[in-house]
C-alpha positions, -999 to +999 in steps of 0.1 A: -081+230-565-118+221-565-116+184-576-094+154-578-072+148-608-070+114-624-038+107-605-056+111-572-083+086-583-056+061-594-038+063-561-071+061-541-081+030-562-047+013-555-050+019-518-086+006-517-076-025-537-047-032-514-068-028-482-100-045-493-092-064-525-088-099-513-094-121-483-069-112-456-041-099-477-030-073-452-033-097-422-013-124-441+014-098-448+016-087-412+017-123-401+046-130-423+064-099-410+058-111-374+072-146-383+103-130-398+109-109-367+105-140-344+129-160-366+154-132-365+153-129-327+156-167-324+186-167-347+203-140-325+196-160-293+210-191-309+241-172-319+246-158-284+243-194-270+270-206-294+293-177-285+288-184-248+297-221-253+329-210-272+339-187-244+334-215-218+355-238-239+383-212-242+382-205-204+385-243-197+415-246-219+433-217-203+426-231-168+445-263-176+482-262-166+507-260-193+538-282-191+567-261-200+594-287-190+595-310-219+623-334-226+638-328-259+664-351-274+687-330-295+720-340-307+748-316-311 
């Protein structure tokens, strides 16, 4: 229990390389995540607008009077 095994050193090295090994890798990754979340929210908002337009169109159709008295020419 007094020291680190070689697995501890490997994990520590990987963490250090991910955090500090390269110019802005973590910040680029977080920026991409933020862009993905914004796109997802925009997609949901666009979908809600489309649904609202469909509902308005259906309501407009149901408000129009329906002519039930049609002249049908049937021969018997």
